[in-house]
N, C-alpha and C positions, 0 to 999 in steps of 0.2 A: 237690376241693382237699384236700390232706393238711394236717391241723392238727398242729403240733409245738410242744410247750411246752418243748422243750429247746434253745432257741437258745443258741449259744455266742458270747458277745461276745469279740472279739479286737482286738488292736492289731497294726498292721504298720508297719514302718519302712523308708522309702526312705533309704538312707544314701548321702550324696554327699560328695565332696571335690574340691577344685580343686588342680591341679598345673600344671606348665609346659605340659602337653599339653592342658589344658582340664578339663572336668568329668568325673569318673569316678563310677560308680554301683556299689555293692556288690551282687553276687548270689552265691548259693550253690546247691548241689544239695540238694534236699530228700531226706532219708534216714530214712524211718520204715517200712521194709518190714514190720515186725511189727505196725504199727497201720493204716497206709494204703498197702498195696502198690500200688494203681493210680496213686498220685501220687508214689511214691518214684522218685528219679532225675530229677525235673523241676527246672528253674530256679525259684528263689524269692527273695524278700527275707525278712529276719528277721520273724517274727510269732509270736504266741501268745496264749493266753487271759488274760482279765482276771478276777482272783479277785473273789469277792463283796465289795462295799464297798471294793475297792482303787481308789485314785486312778489314773486312766487314765495319768497321766504316770509314776507309779511302775511301773505295769505295762509301759509302753513301755521304760523304762530297764532293768528287770529282764529282759525278754525279749531285748533286744539283748545284754545282758551274758551271759545264759545260753547263747544260741545261738552267738554268735561272739566273745565275750570283749571286745568293744569297749564304750567308755563314751560315752553320749550327752552331748555338750558344748554343743550348741545345737540348738534346734528352730526351724525356719524356717516362716514363714507360718502361725502359729497364734495363738490367743488363749486365755488362761486367766484366769478371774476369781479374786478372792479367795474363800477358803472362807467361806461364810456359815453361822452357827450361831445362828438366831433363838431357838431353844429348846435347852437343853442336851441333847446327844445326837442332834440332828437337824442333820447337816452336808450341804451341797450346794455344787456349783460349776457353772459353765458353761465350756465349752471349744469351740474351733473347730479341728478338725484340718485337715490339707492336703486330705484326701478322706475319704469314707465308702465302704464296700464291703458287698456282700451276695451270698451264694450263692443262686441261684434254683432250681437242681437240682444233684444230685451223683450220682456213681457210687460209692456206699457211703462217702462222706465225711460231714462234719458240717455242720449248717445254720448256717454262720457269718454273723455280721453284725458289722461293725467299723469301726475308725477308723484311718486311715493318716496317719502323721506324716512330714514331711520333716526329716531330721536331719543334723547334722555330728557326727562321732565322733572319739574319740582312743583311744590305747592300741594294743595289739598283738592281732592276730587269734588267737584260741584257740577252735577249733571244739568244740562239744559233739557228739561223734560219734554219739550216739543221736538227734540231731535233723537234722544237716546235715553236708555235707562239700564239698570243692572250692571254697573261697572264692575270689572273684576280683573285682577292680575293673575294670569295663569302661567304655570311652568311650561317649559318646552315640551315635556312629556304630556301634560294636559292638552296643550295645543295640538300635538300630534294625534292624540286620541280623538279630538273633535274633528280634525281634518280627515282621519281615516274612517271614523265611524258615523259621523254626522255632517258630512260635507254639504248636504242639502240644506243645512241650517246656517250656512255661512253666506253672507251677501255675495252674489256671483262675481261682481267686479273685484272683490278682495280675496276670493278663494285662491287664485293663482299667485297672488301677492304673498299670502300667508304660507303657501306651499314652498315658494322660493325662499322666503325668509327662514323657514324652519330648516331647510337643507343648508342654507348659508350659515345659520347659527350653530348647527351641529359641527360644521367644519372649523368654526372659530374656537371650539372647546379644546 
């Protein structure tokens, strides 16, 4: 077993909206050929690293804004406690995301472990071209087709996330 002390904690955001046609989910094309060429060109949801001592909710909002220009306006199915500071300088909180995720092996990627939040967003899409491109809102039916027919085109860390979300969303209808 390989021991790695360089785990990378990440947040991922399932962005959803409701319109007259039903629920839509935001996906984008991962575009980091200079960093992770094996994974560039795959479908993904916004995600990114959590800085040391950064509040996970601040990281979530920052990453969504950085990658696609949208603002998180509501987080669905989560829990966030008050920040406790029993001794000056020692702060902590508990939180419950929509899901947790972990990479078990990778083709030259990073050893990610992270937290997935289900969000509603506002604002206008403005992609950070060094991160991702081709933003699109897809229906649950379109997402299901991608998962069932083109799963190899989905960023591996997020394939199980999107599968779980799709089943969860179907139960909510």
